[in-house]
Structures are given as structure tokens and as C-alpha cells.
C-alpha positions as CSV (number, residue, x, y, z in Angstrom):
1,M,-5.5,66.9,84.7
2,K,-1.2,66.3,84.6
3,S,-0.1,63.3,86.7
4,L,3.0,62.3,87.8
5,T,3.4,58.7,89.3
6,L,6.7,58.0,91.2
7,T,8.2,54.3,90.8
8,C,10.9,54.1,93.5
9,I,13.3,50.7,93.2
10,K,16.0,50.0,95.2
11,S,19.2,50.3,92.8
12,T,19.9,46.7,92.7
13,A,16.4,45.5,91.6
14,A,17.0,48.1,89.1
15,I,19.4,46.9,87.7
16,L,17.9,43.6,87.3
17,L,15.0,45.0,86.0
18,F,15.9,48.0,83.8
19,L,19.6,47.1,82.3
20,S,20.1,45.1,79.5
21,C,23.2,43.3,79.4
22,Q,25.1,42.2,76.2
23,G,28.5,41.9,76.8
24,T,31.7,43.9,78.6
25,N,33.8,46.2,77.5
26,E,37.3,45.1,77.1
27,K,39.0,48.2,78.3
28,I,38.1,50.7,81.3
29,L,36.8,53.7,80.5
30,N,37.2,56.1,83.4
31,F,35.3,59.6,82.6
32,S,32.7,62.1,84.3
33,V,29.1,64.2,83.2
34,N,28.7,67.4,85.1
35,G,31.4,66.8,87.7
36,V,30.2,63.0,88.5
37,E,32.3,60.4,87.9
38,Y,31.8,56.9,86.4
39,S,33.9,53.7,85.3
40,T,33.0,50.8,83.3
41,S,35.1,48.9,85.5
42,G,33.4,46.0,86.8
43,L,30.3,46.7,84.5
44,T,28.5,43.5,82.9
45,C,26.0,45.8,80.7
46,D,26.4,47.9,78.0
47,T,24.6,50.8,80.2
48,L,24.9,53.4,82.7
49,D,22.9,55.1,84.4
50,L,23.7,59.1,84.6
51,T,22.7,60.9,87.9
52,K,23.4,64.5,87.5
53,L,21.7,66.0,83.8
54,S,20.0,69.4,82.7
55,T,18.3,69.9,79.1
56,E,18.9,74.0,79.4
57,S,22.9,73.4,79.9
58,E,25.2,71.3,77.9
59,A,26.7,68.0,79.5
60,E,30.1,68.4,80.3
61,I,32.0,65.2,79.5
62,R,35.4,64.5,80.2
63,I,37.5,61.1,79.5
64,K,40.2,60.7,82.3
65,N,41.7,58.1,79.9
66,Y,41.3,59.3,76.5
67,E,44.9,58.6,75.1
68,D,43.8,55.1,75.4
69,Y,41.8,55.3,72.4
70,D,41.9,56.4,68.9
71,V,38.5,58.0,68.7
72,I,35.4,58.5,71.1
73,T,32.4,59.7,70.3
74,V,29.2,60.5,71.9
75,D,25.9,60.7,69.7
76,G,28.3,61.2,66.5
77,S,30.4,63.9,68.1
78,V,34.0,63.4,68.6
79,I,35.7,64.0,71.8
80,K,38.8,65.9,71.5
81,D,41.4,66.0,74.1
82,G,39.0,64.3,76.3
83,E,36.3,66.9,76.7
84,A,33.2,68.2,75.0
85,F,29.9,69.9,75.7
86,L,27.0,68.6,74.4
87,P,23.3,69.1,74.6
88,V,21.0,66.8,76.4
89,R,17.4,66.5,74.5
90,K,15.7,64.5,77.2
91,I,15.9,63.0,80.6
92,A,13.8,59.8,80.8
93,K,14.7,56.1,80.9
94,N,14.3,55.5,77.4
95,H,16.6,57.9,76.3
96,F,20.1,57.3,75.9
97,L,23.5,59.5,75.1
98,T,25.4,56.6,72.9
99,L,29.1,56.7,73.6
100,I,31.2,54.6,70.9
101,T,35.3,54.4,72.1
102,T,37.6,53.1,68.9
103,K,41.1,51.0,69.3
104,G,42.1,49.9,66.0
105,E,39.7,47.7,64.6
106,N,37.6,47.5,67.7
107,S,34.9,49.3,68.9
108,D,33.0,49.0,72.1
109,T,29.2,51.1,72.4
110,L,28.4,52.1,76.2
111,Y,24.7,53.5,76.5
112,L,24.6,56.4,78.9
113,R,21.0,56.7,80.7
114,T,19.7,59.8,80.7
115,M,17.2,59.1,83.7
116,H,18.0,56.7,86.6
117,P,15.5,53.7,86.7
118,D,15.0,55.1,90.5
119,L,13.6,58.4,89.8
120,P,9.8,59.1,89.0
121,D,8.4,58.1,86.1
122,I,6.1,60.8,84.2
123,E,2.6,60.5,82.9
124,I,0.8,63.9,81.4
125,D,-2.4,64.8,80.7
126,G,-3.8,68.4,80.3
127,D,-2.1,71.8,79.7
128,K,-3.4,74.1,82.9
129,V,-0.8,74.4,84.7
130,S,0.6,77.5,85.4
131,D,3.9,78.9,84.6
132,G,7.3,78.1,86.4
133,E,8.5,75.0,87.7
134,F,8.3,72.5,90.1
135,Y,10.9,71.9,92.4
136,L,11.5,68.6,94.6
137,S,13.3,67.4,97.5
138,F,13.0,64.1,99.8
139,V,13.4,63.8,103.4
140,N,15.4,60.3,102.6
141,I,16.6,60.5,99.1
142,R,19.1,62.4,98.1
143,L,17.7,63.5,94.7
144,I,16.8,66.5,93.9
145,A,14.8,67.2,90.6
146,R,13.2,70.2,88.7
147,V,10.1,69.2,86.2
148,N,8.9,72.0,84.1
149,K,5.0,72.8,83.3
150,E,4.7,70.3,80.5
151,G,5.3,67.6,83.1
152,E,9.1,67.0,81.8
153,Y,12.2,66.4,83.8
154,D,14.7,69.1,82.7
155,F,16.9,68.9,85.6
156,I,18.1,66.1,88.0
157,Y,20.8,65.1,90.6
158,Y,20.7,61.7,92.4
159,E,23.1,60.1,94.3
160,P,22.5,56.5,94.8
161,T,22.7,54.6,98.0
162,E,22.5,50.8,99.0
163,T,21.3,51.5,102.7
164,I,19.6,54.7,104.0
165,D,19.5,55.2,108.1
166,T,16.1,57.1,108.4
167,T,16.8,58.1,112.1
168,K,19.5,60.7,110.7
169,C,17.2,61.9,107.7
170,P,19.9,61.7,105.2
171,G,18.2,63.0,102.1
172,W,18.9,66.4,100.2
173,W,16.7,69.0,101.5
174,D,15.2,72.1,100.4
175,F,16.1,72.3,96.9
176,K,15.4,75.9,95.7
177,K,15.7,78.8,93.3
178,H,16.9,82.5,94.2
179,V,16.9,85.4,91.6
180,I,19.3,88.1,92.7
181,D,20.0,90.9,91.2
182,N,18.7,89.8,87.8
183,T,21.2,86.3,88.8
184,T,19.8,83.0,89.1
185,Y,21.1,80.9,91.4
186,Y,19.7,77.5,93.2
187,S,20.6,75.8,96.5
188,F,19.9,72.6,98.6
189,H,21.1,71.5,101.4
190,A,23.0,68.0,101.8
191,S,24.4,65.8,104.6
192,D,28.0,66.3,105.8
193,P,29.4,63.2,106.6
194,D,31.8,64.7,109.2
195,F,28.6,65.4,111.2
196,Y,26.4,62.4,110.3
197,S,26.4,60.9,113.8
198,M,25.1,64.5,115.1
199,G,21.6,63.8,113.1
200,F,18.7,62.8,114.6
201,P,14.8,62.3,113.5
202,G,14.1,66.0,112.4
203,Y,17.8,66.9,112.0
204,N,19.8,66.7,109.1
205,P,23.3,68.3,109.9
206,G,25.1,69.2,107.0
207,M,25.8,72.3,104.4
208,R,24.1,74.7,101.9
209,I,25.0,73.7,98.2
210,I,25.1,77.1,96.4
211,M,24.8,76.3,92.8
212,D,25.0,78.7,89.6
213,E,22.3,79.0,86.6
214,N,23.7,76.3,85.2
215,F,23.5,74.0,88.7
216,N,27.1,73.9,89.4
217,P,28.2,74.5,92.5
218,I,30.3,77.5,93.3
219,D,29.7,77.4,97.2
220,T,29.1,75.5,100.6
221,L,28.0,77.2,103.7
222,H,28.5,76.1,107.2
223,L,28.0,78.2,110.6
224,L,30.5,80.8,111.1
225,A,31.9,81.3,114.6
226,S,29.7,83.2,117.4
227,R,28.9,83.5,121.0
228,G,32.4,82.5,122.4
229,D,33.2,78.6,122.0
230,K,29.8,77.8,121.4
231,I,29.4,78.4,118.2
232,K,32.7,77.3,115.6
233,S,33.5,78.1,112.4
234,G,32.5,75.0,110.2
235,D,29.7,73.7,112.4
236,P,26.6,72.1,110.6
237,I,23.7,73.7,109.5
238,D,20.1,72.6,109.7
239,G,18.0,72.1,106.3
240,H,14.9,73.2,107.1
241,D,14.8,76.6,105.5
242,F,17.6,79.0,104.1
243,L,16.9,82.7,103.1
244,M,19.4,84.2,100.8
245,I,19.2,88.0,100.5
246,N,22.0,88.5,98.2
247,R,24.9,86.5,97.0
248,N,26.8,87.3,100.2
249,H,23.9,87.7,102.6
250,Y,22.0,85.0,104.2
251,I,20.5,83.5,106.9
252,M,20.6,80.0,108.1
253,S,19.7,77.6,110.7
254,S,21.1,74.9,112.8
255,Y,20.6,73.1,116.3
256,V,23.0,74.0,119.8
257,K,23.1,71.6,122.7
258,V,22.2,73.8,125.5
259,D,21.9,71.5,128.8
260,T,19.6,68.7,127.9
261,V,17.7,70.3,124.8
262,Y,18.7,71.3,121.4
263,A,18.1,74.9,121.1
264,A,16.7,76.6,117.7
265,Y,19.5,78.6,116.4
266,L,19.5,81.7,113.8
267,Q,22.5,82.2,112.0
268,E,22.6,85.9,109.9
269,V,25.8,86.3,108.0
270,N,26.6,89.4,105.4
271,N,29.9,89.5,103.3
272,D,31.6,86.7,105.9
273,K,30.6,87.9,109.1
274,V,28.1,87.1,111.6
275,V,25.8,90.2,111.7
276,F,22.9,88.4,113.7
277,D,22.0,85.4,115.3
278,W,19.3,84.2,117.8
279,L,19.2,81.1,120.2
280,S,15.7,79.6,121.0
281,A,17.1,79.1,124.8
282,D,17.6,82.5,125.3
283,Y,14.1,82.9,125.8
284,K,12.7,80.7,128.7
285,D,9.3,81.0,128.1
286,M,9.4,78.9,125.2
287,T,10.3,76.0,127.0
288,N,6.5,75.9,128.3
289,W,5.2,76.6,124.7
290,L,5.1,72.9,123.9
291,D,2.1,71.6,121.8
292,P,0.8,68.7,123.9
293,V,0.6,67.0,120.5
294,F,4.2,66.4,120.6
295,K,4.7,65.5,124.2
296,K,5.9,62.2,123.2
297,S,7.6,63.1,120.1
298,A,9.6,66.3,120.6
299,G,12.1,64.8,123.1
300,Q,15.2,67.3,123.3
301,D,13.6,68.7,120.3
302,Y,11.4,71.1,122.1
303,V,10.6,73.9,119.3
304,H,11.9,72.7,115.8
305,F,12.2,75.4,114.1
306,N,11.0,74.8,110.1
307,A,11.0,78.1,108.1
308,I,11.7,81.7,107.7
309,D,10.4,85.0,106.0
310,T,11.1,88.6,106.3
311,L,8.4,91.2,107.4
312,P,8.0,94.7,105.5
313,D,9.9,96.2,108.8
314,G,13.3,93.9,108.2
315,N,12.3,91.6,111.2
316,L,11.8,88.3,110.6
317,L,8.8,85.9,110.7
318,C,10.0,82.5,111.7
319,S,7.6,78.7,112.6
320,F,8.4,76.4,115.2
321,R,6.5,73.0,115.0
322,H,6.9,71.4,117.8
323,I,5.1,74.6,120.1
324,S,2.8,75.2,117.1
325,S,3.7,78.4,117.1
326,I,4.7,81.6,114.3
327,L,7.0,84.2,116.1
328,K,8.0,87.9,115.0
329,I,11.5,88.0,116.1
330,N,13.3,91.5,115.9
331,R,15.9,91.5,113.9
332,V,16.2,95.1,113.1
333,D,17.3,96.6,116.6
334,G,19.6,93.3,117.1
335,S,17.8,92.4,120.3
336,G,16.3,89.0,119.1
337,D,13.1,89.6,120.8
338,I,10.2,87.9,120.2
339,M,7.6,90.7,119.4
340,W,4.4,88.5,118.7
341,R,3.6,85.0,119.0
342,L,0.4,83.4,117.0
343,A,-0.2,80.1,118.7
344,G,-1.8,77.6,116.8
345,A,-2.5,75.3,119.8
346,D,-3.5,78.1,122.5
347,N,-5.6,80.8,121.0
348,D,-9.4,81.9,121.2
349,G,-10.7,79.6,118.7
350,S,-10.6,82.4,115.5
351,F,-7.5,80.0,114.0
352,S,-5.9,76.5,114.7
353,F,-3.4,75.0,113.5
354,H,-0.6,72.0,114.6
355,G,2.8,71.6,114.1
356,Q,2.4,74.3,110.8
357,H,5.5,74.3,107.8
358,Y,6.0,76.8,105.4
359,V,5.4,79.6,106.9
360,R,5.2,82.6,104.5
361,Y,4.0,86.5,104.8
362,H,2.3,88.2,101.4
363,E,2.7,92.0,101.7
364,K,-0.2,92.8,99.0
365,D,-2.9,91.6,101.0
366,S,-1.1,91.5,104.4
367,T,-1.5,87.7,104.8
368,I,0.4,84.9,106.3
369,T,-0.1,81.3,104.7
370,L,1.1,77.8,106.2
371,F,1.0,74.1,105.7
372,N,-1.1,73.5,108.3
373,N,-0.1,69.6,109.1
374,G,-2.9,69.2,112.0
375,N,-1.1,66.8,113.4
376,G,-3.6,65.5,116.4
377,T,-6.8,66.3,114.2
378,G,-5.6,63.9,111.7
379,R,-6.4,66.6,108.7
380,T,-4.2,68.8,106.8
381,Q,-4.9,72.4,106.0
382,M,-3.8,75.0,103.9
383,L,-4.5,78.4,105.6
384,R,-4.2,82.1,104.7
385,L,-4.5,84.3,108.1
386,K,-4.8,87.8,107.9
387,V,-2.8,89.5,110.0
388,N,-1.5,93.3,111.5
389,P,2.1,92.7,110.9
390,N,2.7,95.3,113.5
391,T,0.9,93.8,116.6
392,G,0.4,90.2,115.3
393,E,-3.5,90.4,115.7
394,V,-5.3,87.8,113.4
395,S,-8.9,88.9,111.8
396,K,-9.7,86.4,109.3
397,C,-8.9,82.8,108.9
398,T,-9.3,81.3,105.7
399,I,-9.0,77.5,104.8
400,L,-7.5,77.4,101.2
401,H,-7.9,73.6,100.7
402,D,-9.0,70.4,102.9
403,D,-10.0,67.2,101.7
404,G,-9.1,65.0,104.5
405,Y,-5.7,63.9,103.4
406,F,-3.1,63.7,105.8
407,T,0.5,64.9,106.4
408,Q,2.6,63.9,109.2
409,A,5.5,65.6,108.5
410,C,7.2,68.2,106.3
411,G,5.1,70.0,103.8
412,A,5.1,73.3,101.4
413,L,2.3,75.7,100.1
414,T,3.5,78.5,97.0
415,F,1.7,79.9,94.8
416,S,1.9,81.1,90.9
417,G,-0.6,83.6,89.8
418,D,-4.3,82.8,91.2
419,N,-2.8,78.9,91.3
420,M,-1.9,77.2,94.4
421,I,0.9,74.6,94.4
422,V,0.5,71.9,97.9
423,G,3.8,70.0,98.0
424,W,2.7,67.0,100.6
425,G,5.7,66.2,102.6
426,I,5.4,63.0,104.6
427,P,1.9,61.1,104.5
428,G,0.6,60.1,107.8
429,D,-1.8,57.4,106.8
430,S,-1.0,54.1,106.4
431,I,-3.2,53.7,102.8
432,N,-4.1,56.9,101.4
433,N,-0.7,58.5,101.1
434,N,1.0,58.8,97.4
435,R,0.3,62.4,96.8
436,I,4.0,64.3,96.2
437,L,2.8,67.6,95.0
438,T,-0.4,69.0,93.7
439,E,-1.5,72.0,91.7
440,Y,-4.8,73.8,92.0
441,D,-6.6,76.5,90.1
442,V,-8.1,79.8,91.8
443,N,-11.7,77.1,91.9
444,N,-9.9,74.7,93.6
445,N,-9.6,72.4,90.7
446,E,-7.1,69.9,90.5
447,I,-5.0,70.9,87.3
448,F,-1.3,69.0,88.4
449,S,-0.3,66.5,90.5
450,L,2.5,64.1,91.1
451,F,1.9,60.4,93.1
452,R,3.8,57.8,94.2
453,R,2.5,54.4,93.3
454,Q,-0.6,53.6,95.3
455,N,0.2,50.0,95.6
456,K,3.3,50.2,97.9
457,P,2.2,52.3,101.2
458,T,5.0,51.7,103.6
459,M,7.6,52.5,100.6
460,N,5.4,55.9,100.4
461,Q,6.4,56.6,103.8
462,Y,9.4,56.0,103.6
463,I,10.9,58.7,100.8
464,G,7.9,60.9,101.4
465,S,8.9,64.5,100.1
466,Y,10.5,67.2,102.4
467,R,10.0,70.0,100.5
468,C,8.0,70.3,96.4
469,I,7.7,73.8,95.5
470,K,6.9,75.9,92.6
471,C,9.0,79.0,91.8
472,E,8.7,81.1,88.4
């Protein structure tokens, strides 16, 4: 079995623990690596931690004040005219790029650590993992990362912060891969400083960052104007899910204040035009569907949208956590009508779920899979429902996994071949709470796992993952 152990240490402590201070650079060097700015100003050590790297593409290094030096080299390669593109062989805390500046007879050496001390440590055991890569994002930490099937980081993007207000959920969410017409894109949700004050538990007002195949940002998405003056161009979006249909066609979500509540809002954009939108406040029955489990915690966020998928007929399959419901929404005729509802907290007993996440439809066997958080029960389950997509009739419910672990919020369930990958979200137990991601084979045997440090239960809850998935 492969296992990864997360050691999360605040930046100031990490500097004391990991950096070996051996002198100061006489000149100030200003440079960027993959668009992230760095400076040796005020540096009392010979090491800087890089925060955005990939082993699949060359690192773009630009020296702003290269004319202050006679020669600059990185790993022996001369930096000409202040820029170079160099391979990164490994992303690890013990792997460095060596940058040497020379002016006359004086030389200074700066070690560029390829993995920030705050990031997870990796331990490897086993070789049964299926094809694909693991995509990691976190609720409160501005970190997205990709881990390959060998258990090695091949991409990291991290923004260290001195303080984090967890009531605003300020992390980077929902890091994922999109393949459109044989072209690969990546995307993630980031907080927008202009709307930070609007956030509340469960809502991270921000923007969707679209990246190219080399993880370079190429677009930033906000809402477009719609519904008169209710929705303005540039308004923030929510980070729970994002559906890219093609490069200029996508569906995103947000919140809209309606009277005393925050309604869930979906907006479909095609070539810079709003072609469909949906507002939960238009459907008054939804105010009566609150799962009693969330009576105290839901507050104004009375439905809480958290997942979207498309059905074979082109209509939408959507998940709403606080009403423990899965809805089919009529997108094809543009009405937005609710065509059927799976009520996890109010049914005939053939299936049950509470506070679910990551609802997805599988056309090959007409099933819906979901991460059933099990709020109110203390047990989290992976479920597969055999569903008639036209009527919403459930003929069978299969529990794919249930070992007693409890995830209070977030979570994901993806598949690679016959293997099942569970991203464990925010732990709900105060002791047994160190999981981040687990891959199981067809016999439900654990073959890959990523853990937080077992002896830091309070920290484990603080650094809960938002969505950890696998993409092939």
C-alpha cells in the first residue's frame, strides 16, 4: 500500500525548522518562477521556498535585475538576458535548484527549494494504484497539488498566508482537469479579495481560474449580468463545482441574497452570453425541504448547492446539501423546472443520505454515485443508486464503502477503472480524523492512502480537504 502523510506547519515555524541560515546576500535579487514573484530583500538565509512548480513543464525563470550581475546560473545553466526555461526533475523538500549570481570576484549562492515545508510529506509502499493522477484542494489552505500514481508530486501551487479566517473558507477549491476536443485544461476556484467580506461558512466568494496544459492561467471567470439588476457582471461565483462543456461554454454557481435567505444560483454561459440560469428562490417548496439535521447550522443558506452533472437528455443533476436532496432540473427547455427529487432524508426507506457531496451520473449502468456524509448518523458512506433518469425511480441502493469513518463536510467519490477513490473532506471525529484520500481496488482493499498527521486532531479538522479526486 502507498501512503502519504501530511505534516502541516505554519510558515514561521517552518522557517525555523527547515531553513539552514548560512549568511546573507549582499545584493538584492528580484526574480520570478512561473509567474510567482520572489526577492532576497530581508532574507537572512540562503534558501527560498518555491510555491509553483511542475515536473511536466519547464520552470520559467525571469531575473528582473539581471543587469546588476556579470553572470547568473541556475543548476549550471547560464541565464541569458534575464530569462530561462529549465526542467524540474523533482518536487521535494530535499531537492533544490541552485542559483548563483556573480559580480566581479564576488559570488552568492541561493538555494531554491522545490517544495515548501508546509506541504505534505510522502511515503511510498506498493504499486497497485490505477492510472491517473490525484488532484488535491483544501478548504482553508491556498494549495492545489497533483500527485502521480508513483506517489510523487508533479505539480504544486501554494500561497502561504500568515493568518486564515476559517469562517470565510478562504482556501483554493475544486482543482480539476478538463479535456475538451483533445486539449487539456485545468481549473480551480480562488477567493476574490474584492468580495472576501461576503463569505460565510460554506461560501467562498471568488472566481474560477482556467489554466492551460502547463498550468499557466489563461482566463478568470465571474458571473455575467442577468435577471435585470439582480446579477451584475463581475459578481463572485461559488467554488463548490464547475462544469466545463467546452472552452467557452460552462456552468457555474453562486449565491444571491433574496429577502432573508441566500438562494442557490446556477448560470450557464456560452460564448460570453448567459443562455440559462436557475435560482432556488423561484421554487418556494424548497424552503420546506430542510433536513432537520441542519436545522441549527443551515441559517440563511437554506439549500446549499454543492454538485452538478448532466444527464443523457441534457438536463441537470444537482446536489443540495442542507435539504439532503438530488434534483433533476429542466435545462433543455429553459424552464428550470424541478423534474424529480431524490430526498435522502425523506423517502420510503430503500435509501437514505444526509448532507451528501459529489453527485455524479454514470450512463453505462444508469446509476448515481454520491459521497454520503451521513450528517446526524456519524457514519459516512459511499453509495450507488440505480436510477431511472426519466422518472427518478430508485430500484437499488448499494453501499460501496462504510467503515465507520465520519466526514462532517466536503468529500468526493471518483473512479478509475474498477477502482474507487474517496476524498475524505473535513473530518467529523475529534480523534480518528487523519484521512485525506484513499484508493480501493475492486474488492474494497485499500491500495493507496494520503493521511494527515495522526497526532494533531485539532489541526486535522482545520486543514480538511475540500475535494480530492482522481482524473485519468
